C-alpha positions as CSV (number, residue, x, y, z in Angstrom):
1,M,-1.5,-9.1,-3.8
2,T,0.2,-7.4,-0.1
3,A,3.1,-4.9,0.0
4,E,6.2,-5.8,2.4
5,H,7.9,-2.3,4.1
6,E,11.5,-3.3,2.6
7,T,13.2,0.5,3.9
8,R,16.5,-0.4,3.2
9,G,19.8,2.1,3.6
10,V,22.6,2.3,1.3
11,D,24.5,-0.8,2.5
12,G,21.2,-3.2,1.2
13,L,20.8,-3.7,5.0
14,P,17.7,-2.8,6.9
15,K,17.2,0.9,8.1
16,G,14.5,3.0,9.4
17,R,11.5,1.4,10.0
18,D,10.2,-2.1,9.1
19,A,7.5,-4.3,10.2
20,G,9.1,-4.8,13.8
21,D,9.3,-1.0,14.1
22,N,6.7,1.2,15.3
23,S,5.3,4.1,13.5
24,R,3.7,7.3,14.4
25,L,-0.2,8.3,14.3
26,V,0.0,12.0,14.6
27,Y,-2.9,13.8,15.6
28,P,-4.6,16.6,14.7
29,H,-4.9,18.0,18.2
30,G,-0.8,17.8,18.5
31,G,-0.7,14.1,20.0
32,A,1.2,11.1,18.7
33,R,0.8,7.4,19.1
34,S,3.5,4.5,18.4
35,V,1.6,2.2,16.7
36,P,3.1,-1.7,15.0
37,E,3.3,-1.4,11.3
38,A,1.8,-4.6,11.2
39,T,-1.4,-2.6,12.8
40,V,-1.5,0.1,10.1
41,A,-1.3,-2.5,7.7
42,R,-4.3,-4.3,8.8
43,L,-5.8,-0.8,9.4
44,A,-5.9,-0.2,5.7
45,T,-7.7,-3.8,5.3
46,Y,-10.4,-2.5,7.6
47,L,-11.1,-0.3,5.7
48,R,-11.4,-1.7,2.7
49,V,-14.3,-3.8,4.5
50,L,-16.0,-0.7,5.8
51,G,-16.3,0.8,2.3
52,V,-18.0,-2.8,1.0
53,L,-20.2,-2.5,4.1
54,G,-20.9,1.1,3.2
55,D,-22.0,0.5,-0.5
56,R,-24.4,-2.1,1.1
57,S,-25.5,0.5,2.9
58,I,-25.0,-1.0,6.2
59,N,-24.5,1.4,9.0
60,T,-23.4,-0.5,12.0
61,V,-21.1,-3.1,12.5
62,S,-19.8,-5.5,15.3
63,S,-16.1,-6.8,16.2
64,E,-16.9,-9.6,15.2
65,E,-18.2,-9.5,11.8
66,L,-15.7,-7.0,10.8
67,A,-12.8,-9.2,12.1
68,T,-13.9,-12.2,9.8
69,A,-14.3,-9.8,6.9
70,A,-11.0,-8.5,7.7
71,G,-9.5,-12.0,8.3
72,V,-8.5,-11.4,12.0
73,N,-9.8,-12.2,15.5
74,S,-11.9,-9.8,16.9
75,A,-9.3,-9.1,20.2
76,K,-6.7,-8.0,17.5
77,L,-9.2,-6.0,15.9
78,R,-10.7,-4.2,19.1
79,K,-6.9,-4.2,20.4
80,D,-6.1,-2.1,16.5
81,L,-8.7,-0.1,16.6
82,S,-7.7,1.1,20.1
83,F,-5.0,2.8,19.3
84,L,-7.5,5.1,17.2
85,G,-9.9,5.8,20.2
86,S,-13.0,4.3,21.2
87,Y,-15.4,4.3,19.0
88,G,-17.6,1.3,19.8
89,I,-21.0,1.0,21.6
90,R,-21.2,-2.0,23.7
91,G,-24.2,-4.0,22.1
92,V,-24.6,-2.5,18.8
93,G,-20.8,-2.2,17.3
94,Y,-19.0,0.1,15.4
95,D,-20.5,3.1,13.3
96,V,-19.5,2.1,9.8
97,A,-19.3,5.7,8.4
98,T,-17.8,6.9,11.8
99,L,-15.1,4.6,11.6
100,T,-14.5,4.9,7.8
101,E,-13.4,8.4,8.4
102,E,-11.3,8.0,11.5
103,I,-9.1,5.2,10.0
104,S,-9.1,7.5,6.6
105,R,-7.8,10.1,8.8
106,T,-5.6,8.2,11.1
107,L,-4.2,6.8,7.5
108,G,-3.9,10.1,6.3
109,L,-6.3,9.6,3.6
110,T,-8.4,12.9,3.6
111,V,-5.9,14.8,1.8
112,H,-5.4,13.9,-1.6
113,R,-2.1,12.0,-2.4
114,S,0.0,12.6,-6.0
115,V,1.2,9.6,-7.3
116,A,3.8,9.2,-9.9
117,L,3.7,6.4,-12.2
118,I,7.3,5.6,-13.5
119,G,7.6,2.7,-16.3
120,V,4.7,2.4,-18.6
121,G,4.7,-1.3,-19.8
122,N,1.9,-3.9,-19.9
123,L,1.8,-3.6,-15.9
124,G,2.4,0.2,-15.7
125,Q,-0.5,0.7,-18.5
126,A,-2.4,-1.4,-16.1
127,L,-1.9,0.3,-12.8
128,A,-2.1,4.0,-14.9
129,G,-6.0,2.0,-15.4
130,Y,-6.6,1.4,-12.1
131,A,-10.0,3.0,-10.7
132,G,-8.9,2.2,-7.2
133,F,-6.8,4.9,-7.1
134,A,-8.7,7.6,-7.2
135,T,-11.8,6.1,-4.8
136,R,-8.9,5.7,-2.0
137,G,-7.9,9.1,-2.4
138,F,-4.9,8.6,-4.4
139,R,-4.4,11.0,-8.4
140,V,-1.8,9.2,-10.9
141,A,-0.9,12.7,-11.9
142,A,2.3,11.8,-13.8
143,L,3.2,8.9,-16.3
144,V,6.8,8.6,-16.2
145,D,9.2,6.4,-19.2
146,A,12.9,6.4,-20.2
147,D,11.7,4.5,-23.8
148,P,12.0,7.4,-26.6
149,A,9.2,5.7,-28.4
150,R,6.5,6.0,-25.2
151,I,7.5,9.9,-24.3
152,G,4.9,11.6,-25.5
153,T,2.9,9.2,-26.1
154,L,-0.8,9.7,-24.3
155,I,-2.1,6.8,-21.8
156,R,-5.1,7.0,-19.9
157,G,-5.4,11.0,-20.3
158,L,-1.6,12.3,-19.3
159,V,1.7,12.3,-21.8
160,V,4.1,10.1,-21.0
161,Q,7.0,12.3,-19.7
162,S,10.5,11.7,-20.1
163,I,12.5,10.5,-16.9
164,A,15.3,12.8,-17.6
165,E,12.3,15.6,-16.8
166,L,11.5,13.5,-13.4
167,E,12.8,16.5,-11.2
168,R,10.4,19.3,-12.7
169,V,7.9,16.7,-12.4
170,V,7.7,15.8,-9.4
171,A,7.7,19.7,-8.1
172,E,5.4,20.7,-10.4
173,E,2.8,17.8,-9.8
174,Q,3.7,17.6,-5.8
175,I,4.1,14.1,-6.1
176,A,4.5,12.3,-2.5
177,I,4.5,9.0,-3.6
178,A,6.4,7.2,-6.9
179,V,5.4,4.2,-8.3
180,L,7.9,2.0,-10.0
181,A,6.9,-0.7,-12.4
182,I,10.0,-1.3,-14.4
183,P,13.3,-3.8,-15.1
184,S,15.0,-5.0,-12.9
185,S,18.0,-4.2,-14.0
186,A,16.7,-0.4,-14.0
187,A,15.6,-0.7,-10.5
188,Q,18.1,1.0,-8.5
189,E,19.1,3.8,-10.9
190,V,16.3,5.2,-11.5
191,C,15.3,4.5,-7.5
192,D,18.0,6.7,-6.8
193,K,16.6,9.5,-9.3
194,V,13.3,9.6,-7.7
195,V,14.8,10.0,-4.5
196,A,17.3,12.6,-5.6
197,A,14.2,14.4,-7.1
198,G,12.8,14.7,-3.2
199,V,10.4,12.0,-2.8
200,T,10.1,9.9,-0.3
201,S,7.2,7.3,-0.6
202,I,8.3,4.6,-2.9
203,L,5.9,1.5,-4.4
204,N,8.3,-1.2,-6.1
205,F,6.6,-4.0,-8.3
206,A,10.6,-4.7,-9.9
207,P,11.2,-8.3,-8.6
208,V,14.6,-6.7,-7.4
209,V,16.2,-5.8,-3.4
210,L,16.1,-1.7,-3.6
211,S,18.4,0.9,-0.8
212,V,16.9,3.8,0.1
213,P,18.1,6.1,2.7
214,P,16.7,6.0,6.1
215,H,14.3,8.8,5.2
216,V,12.8,6.7,2.1
217,D,9.8,4.9,3.0
218,L,10.0,2.0,0.7
219,R,7.4,-1.1,0.0
220,K,7.7,-4.0,-2.1
221,V,5.1,-6.0,-4.1
222,D,6.4,-9.2,-5.4
223,L,3.8,-10.9,-7.4
224,A,6.2,-14.3,-7.8
225,A,6.7,-14.2,-4.4
226,E,2.6,-14.1,-3.6
227,L,2.5,-16.8,-6.3
228,Q,5.1,-19.5,-4.2
229,I,3.3,-18.3,-0.8
230,L,-0.5,-19.6,-2.5
231,S,1.9,-22.7,-4.1
232,F,2.6,-23.8,-0.7
233,H,-0.4,-23.8,0.4
234,E,-2.3,-25.9,-2.4
235,N,1.1,-28.3,-1.6
236,R,-0.5,-28.5,2.1
237,K,-3.9,-29.0,1.1
238,N,-3.1,-31.7,-1.4
239,A,-1.1,-33.4,1.5
240,A,-3.6,-32.9,4.0
241,A,-6.5,-34.2,1.4
242,L,-3.7,-37.7,0.6
243,L,-3.6,-38.1,4.2
244,S,-7.0,-38.4,4.5
245,K,-7.7,-40.9,1.8
246,V,-5.1,-43.1,3.5
247,A,-6.6,-42.8,6.5
248,R,-10.4,-43.9,5.0
């Protein structure tokens, strides 16, 4: 399941940062470097792999091993990590703990961020119970819905609050990111309310293109699109198998 960057303006056209633009990584000493958005996405993948290695008590990893596990070539990995500085040891590789800490700091994961989950239907409840948020520095601080039947109910230890109280919830819980798990018919209206409440980072699960101001970062998770991509690869594998049979 991947998230697609989709920053768009009020006219619906791409605006702000997208996959072809540069993001900026800001360092504690005050410097900043322009980094491609694709590199930022791969840093998250490297961090996931490093987490697995750490759990297995593996202390060092070579660039080739890390690249293979992350699904990239080693040259691309080394280029990506060069934006962070030089942390590899010739003939040894990367110290897993050090590289994990550096990527976490670069991605801003050393500061725990509060998340509001908007929409607590089947998908929303599944996301609310996802343990991976907490282990990666995110706290689901609020559950919000518009359905009177759900408002006031208790899910995963949190009381579902009304969308009408969104501005108060965002302020009280210091919400950094909103996750939209709502029907496409209501997505733009709710997105507008989220932006008006002061949230500037949104993860959208609704199967619809949303419009946001230039200062808002919007990412989209399209499950159907991911299945369609897998279907394409299945077709390609089936065609290759058929050609192989014919060649025999």
